[in-house]
C-alpha positions in Angstrom: 11.9 195.6 -86.2 9.3 193.9 -88.4 8.7 190.2 -87.6 6.4 187.7 -89.4 5.3 184.3 -88.2 3.7 181.4 -90.0 0.6 180.1 -88.3 0.4 176.4 -87.4 -2.4 175.9 -89.9 -0.3 177.4 -92.7 2.7 175.2 -91.7 0.5 172.1 -91.8 -0.9 173.0 -95.3 2.7 173.7 -96.5 3.9 170.3 -95.3 1.0 168.6 -96.9 1.6 170.2 -100.3 5.2 169.4 -100.5 4.9 165.6 -101.1 2.4 166.2 -104.0 4.2 169.3 -105.4 5.4 167.4 -108.5 1.9 166.2 -109.4 0.4 169.6 -108.7 2.8 171.4 -110.9 2.1 169.0 -113.8 -1.6 169.5 -113.4 -1.5 173.3 -113.8 0.5 176.0 -115.6 3.8 176.8 -113.9 3.3 180.5 -114.1 0.0 180.2 -112.3 1.6 178.0 -109.6 4.4 180.6 -109.1 1.8 183.4 -109.0 -0.2 181.5 -106.3 3.0 180.9 -104.4 4.0 184.6 -104.4 0.4 185.5 -103.4 0.3 183.1 -100.5 3.7 184.3 -99.2 2.9 188.0 -99.4 1.4 190.1 -96.7 -0.5 193.3 -97.3 0.7 196.2 -95.2 -2.4 198.0 -93.9 -0.9 199.9 -91.0 2.6 201.3 -91.9 2.9 202.9 -88.5 3.1 199.5 -86.8 5.8 198.0 -89.1 7.7 201.2 -89.8 7.4 200.8 -93.6 6.2 204.0 -95.3 6.3 203.4 -99.0 6.0 199.7 -99.5 2.4 198.4 -99.8 3.3 194.7 -99.8 5.9 192.8 -97.9 7.0 189.5 -99.5 8.8 186.4 -98.2 9.9 185.8 -101.8 13.4 187.1 -102.4 14.2 189.7 -105.0 16.0 188.4 -108.0 18.8 190.8 -108.9 19.7 191.1 -112.6 22.7 189.4 -114.1 24.6 192.6 -114.8 24.7 193.3 -111.0 26.9 190.2 -110.6 28.9 190.5 -113.9 29.4 194.2 -114.8 30.1 194.8 -118.5 33.7 195.5 -119.5 34.3 199.2 -120.3 37.3 200.0 -122.5 37.1 203.7 -121.7 36.3 205.4 -118.4 34.9 203.5 -115.5 31.6 202.0 -114.2 29.8 202.9 -111.0 27.1 201.0 -109.1 24.7 202.8 -106.9 21.9 201.4 -104.7 19.4 203.4 -102.7 18.2 202.7 -99.2 15.1 200.5 -98.8 11.5 201.9 -98.5 12.0 205.1 -100.5 9.6 206.7 -103.1 10.9 205.8 -106.5 12.0 209.4 -107.5 13.9 209.9 -104.2 15.4 206.4 -104.5 16.5 207.1 -108.1 18.1 210.4 -107.1 20.0 208.8 -104.2 21.1 205.8 -106.3 22.3 208.0 -109.2 24.4 210.2 -106.9 26.0 207.1 -105.2 26.7 205.5 -108.6 28.4 208.7 -109.9 30.5 208.9 -106.8 31.5 205.3 -107.1 32.4 205.7 -110.8 34.7 208.7 -109.8 36.5 206.5 -107.2 36.8 203.7 -109.7 38.3 205.9 -112.3 40.9 207.8 -110.3 41.2 208.0 -106.6 43.7 208.9 -103.9 44.2 206.1 -101.3 45.5 206.8 -97.8 46.1 204.1 -95.3 47.8 203.7 -91.9 47.9 201.0 -89.3 49.2 201.3 -85.8 50.2 198.1 -84.0 50.5 198.2 -80.2 51.9 195.3 -78.3 52.8 194.9 -74.6 54.0 192.2 -72.4 53.4 192.7 -68.7 55.1 190.2 -66.3 53.0 189.2 -63.3 54.9 186.7 -61.1 55.7 183.7 -63.3 53.2 184.7 -65.9 53.2 187.2 -68.8 50.1 189.0 -69.9 50.2 189.7 -73.6 48.2 192.5 -75.1 47.9 193.7 -78.7 45.9 196.3 -80.5 45.6 197.1 -84.2 44.1 200.4 -85.3 43.6 200.7 -89.0 42.4 203.8 -90.9 41.6 203.7 -94.6 40.5 206.6 -96.9 39.7 206.7 -100.6 38.7 210.0 -102.2 38.2 211.7 -105.5 37.3 215.1 -106.7 36.4 216.1 -110.3 34.5 218.7 -112.3 31.9 216.7 -114.3 28.8 217.1 -116.4 25.8 214.8 -116.8 26.9 214.0 -120.3 29.9 212.2 -118.9 27.6 209.6 -117.3 25.5 207.1 -119.2 23.0 204.6 -117.8 23.9 201.1 -118.5 21.0 199.4 -116.7 18.6 199.8 -113.8 16.6 197.6 -111.4 13.9 198.4 -108.8 13.7 195.8 -106.0 10.6 194.7 -104.2 11.9 196.6 -101.2 11.9 200.0 -103.1 15.6 200.0 -103.6 16.7 201.6 -106.9 19.8 199.9 -108.4 21.6 201.7 -111.2 24.9 200.9 -113.2 26.4 204.0 -114.8 29.4 204.4 -117.1 31.7 207.4 -116.7 33.8 208.8 -119.5 35.4 212.2 -118.7 36.1 212.6 -122.4 32.5 213.1 -123.3 32.3 216.9 -123.5 29.1 218.8 -124.1 27.4 222.1 -123.4 26.0 220.8 -120.1 26.8 222.9 -117.1 29.7 221.7 -115.1 29.6 220.9 -111.4 32.0 219.6 -108.8 31.6 216.0 -107.6 33.3 214.8 -104.4 33.4 211.2 -103.2 35.0 210.1 -99.9 35.0 206.5 -98.5 36.6 205.5 -95.3 37.0 202.7 -92.8 38.2 202.6 -89.2 39.0 199.2 -87.7 40.0 198.3 -84.2 41.1 194.9 -83.1 42.3 194.2 -79.6 43.5 191.0 -78.1 44.2 190.0 -74.5 45.7 186.5 -74.4 43.0 184.5 -76.3 40.2 187.1 -76.1 39.6 189.2 -79.2 37.5 192.3 -79.4 36.7 193.9 -82.8 34.8 196.9 -84.0 34.6 198.8 -87.3 33.1 201.8 -89.0 32.5 202.2 -92.7 31.4 205.5 -94.3 30.7 207.0 -97.7 30.1 210.7 -98.4 29.0 211.9 -101.8 28.5 215.5 -102.7 27.6 217.4 -105.9 27.9 221.2 -105.9 26.0 222.9 -108.7 26.5 226.4 -107.5 26.8 228.5 -104.4 23.3 227.7 -103.2 22.7 224.4 -104.9 24.0 221.0 -103.8 23.1 217.3 -103.5 24.6 215.0 -100.9 24.4 211.5 -99.6 26.0 210.3 -96.4 26.0 206.7 -95.2 27.6 205.2 -92.1 27.8 201.6 -90.9 29.1 200.7 -87.5 29.5 197.2 -86.1 30.8 195.6 -82.9 30.7 191.8 -82.7 27.3 190.8 -84.1 25.7 194.2 -83.4 25.5 196.9 -86.0 24.0 200.4 -86.6 23.4 202.2 -89.8 22.8 205.9 -90.4 21.8 207.5 -93.7 21.2 211.1 -94.8 20.1 212.5 -98.2 20.5 216.2 -98.7 21.0 216.6 -94.9 17.7 214.9 -94.2 17.8 211.5 -92.4 16.5 208.5 -94.3 14.8 206.0 -92.1 13.9 202.4 -93.0 13.1 199.4 -90.8 15.2 196.5 -89.9 13.9 193.6 -92.0 15.3 190.4 -93.5 15.8 191.8 -97.0 16.6 188.8 -99.2 18.1 188.6 -102.6 19.1 185.9 -105.1 21.0 185.7 -108.3 19.3 184.4 -111.5 22.1 181.8 -111.6 21.3 180.4 -108.1 19.9 176.9 -107.9 16.6 176.3 -106.2 18.4 174.7 -103.2 20.6 177.7 -102.6 19.7 180.0 -99.7 19.1 183.6 -100.5 21.4 186.3 -99.3 19.9 188.2 -96.4 20.8 191.7 -95.2 18.8 193.2 -92.3 19.9 196.7 -93.3 19.4 196.6 -97.1 21.6 195.8 -100.1 23.6 199.1 -100.1 24.9 198.7 -96.5 26.2 195.1 -97.3 27.7 196.2 -100.6 29.5 199.3 -99.1 30.7 197.4 -96.0 32.3 194.7 -98.2 33.7 197.1 -100.7 35.5 199.4 -98.2 36.6 196.4 -96.1 38.1 194.7 -99.2 39.8 198.0 -100.3 41.3 198.3 -96.8 42.7 194.7 -97.0 44.1 195.4 -100.5 45.8 198.6 -99.4 47.9 196.5 -97.0 49.5 194.8 -100.0 50.5 198.1 -101.6 53.6 200.3 -101.1 54.1 200.5 -97.3 56.3 202.8 -95.3 57.2 201.5 -91.9 57.9 203.4 -88.7 58.6 202.0 -85.3 59.1 203.1 -81.7 60.0 201.0 -78.7 59.7 201.9 -75.0 61.1 199.4 -72.4 60.5 199.5 -68.7 61.5 197.2 -65.8 58.5 194.9 -66.0 56.7 196.1 -69.2 57.7 196.2 -72.9 55.6 198.4 -75.2 56.0 198.4 -78.9 54.4 200.7 -81.4 54.9 200.3 -85.2 53.0 202.1 -87.9 52.4 201.1 -91.5 51.7 204.0 -93.9 50.6 204.0 -97.6 49.6 206.8 -99.9 49.1 206.4 -103.6 46.8 207.1 -106.5 44.8 204.2 -107.9 42.0 202.9 -110.1 39.5 200.3 -109.1 38.0 197.4 -111.0 35.1 195.4 -109.7 35.1 192.3 -111.9 32.2 190.5 -110.3 29.9 190.0 -107.3 28.5 186.8 -105.9 26.6 185.5 -102.9 28.4 182.8 -101.0 28.3 181.5 -97.4 25.7 184.1 -96.4 28.0 186.9 -97.6 28.3 189.3 -100.5 31.7 188.7 -102.0 33.5 191.0 -104.5 36.1 190.2 -107.1 38.1 193.3 -106.6 41.2 194.7 -108.2 43.0 197.8 -106.8 45.5 199.1 -109.4 48.2 201.3 -107.9 49.1 204.1 -110.4 51.4 206.4 -108.5 52.9 206.2 -105.1 53.1 209.4 -103.0 56.3 208.3 -101.3 
């Protein structure tokens, strides 16, 4: 993990400048002041082996300002949009390749996807003397997948952005009606979540796993793939990323981002594993919660013993759907999505 500390002298200078900041800004050009601020809060990376960064030459305390279209995607009247973000600290060409594949896969899911969901609910009451020990466990599995034969002509770049952390951000539009002479290839996208919540009296234990697998097959011997996994338990988390079966490594770091609409007093959004991990986690988690509001088929089974009652009920949903992401915002140290899951056809 990379850590930076401000020296006591720098803290003293910073505290002395604050009371006179208004007079200083009036005395010099604002752009020059901003340039000096960025320069003073930027550290050159001379030894990448110590900090684990390989492709970033400078590390800045200044947050990256994401473009407005990231927070307010344009409305498309045909097809669907897809947002792709590469992992941090990648060479630009590799980052671009990863972001484009993720954006194509997301556009495919947004346009037409199969949603599968089940939730097992276990509950038991064990009588011990005059007391009853209550236990509950909720196991939730969610999967959203899509498969289509596509060509590059079906995808069009809406806009791109390259963050100061070497993250390539791209917004693509997808219109399967755009036919051309381009060679066709198969594109597969699978997102999933597995959530476990266990309670024993007033004690709650939670853990989750979020995953996205993207795969483009151009021929028998040609393919491109991206696999990202995010696991969390309490406040601990672990990420794993692979591009074309090669592991993508990047350091834990307070990657910070702001919106161009944020006020000067608003704190930046910080993700210690990069922007994509936060976006994917929130997206799949929101989809899982939305699936619970869809067509649900219930099954139940009860087993009763002399001193113990065990109950198992299962919620099941399976349907085809489209997905609209109407907006993104940073609020309360969280990336929040304005999400709409449109059920098209139930499989029940």
